[in-house]
Steps between C-alpha positions, in 0.01 A plus 500: 500500500783742579617495139155627394486802733489835321499860607127499426446246777622753756390842367141470630643427847726805537467639855319185613589259776695181434652254745859377509597187690859560606517189719255230602397704804527844340238615250471879474264736324676722246387760248588500129625858465675507163502317166776590254510367142847450353431468128225398262581129479445316173287230341728239661561659842287680753570858599741500797390702803576577861262491796557680829325395820500711816502332841463645847840365612667801662788336681517137395472361149568181309803472272459423131363161413216303348173574677133425431287786364122469529201704386132399529458501119822311424649182636818499706825560308857433610695813405852625565475823701764751599470764773595825324471746785267655752212738438329709767269204566745208481728286284437479125551171316562480127402218265633485144300300245673457168 
């Protein structure tokens, strides 16, 4: 399923709540705050894009790794996520889909 995800799957959910399972005992609500397209893609390849999710982690955060992303309209996906820095609310995680 991951190979079929497109930017269009996420655009309707900008600024909505998702859930990330960082560990078996740690599922946290996050907000999709930014979607950035990289290029137009082609007939053979999808358009690459970046997603940014904002947490409420002010002091502690999880290092980069593969975590489970969930949204009520989509099944769970294992995605590689990288903490890219704090916002006023908390840590921001980036996901690159190419």
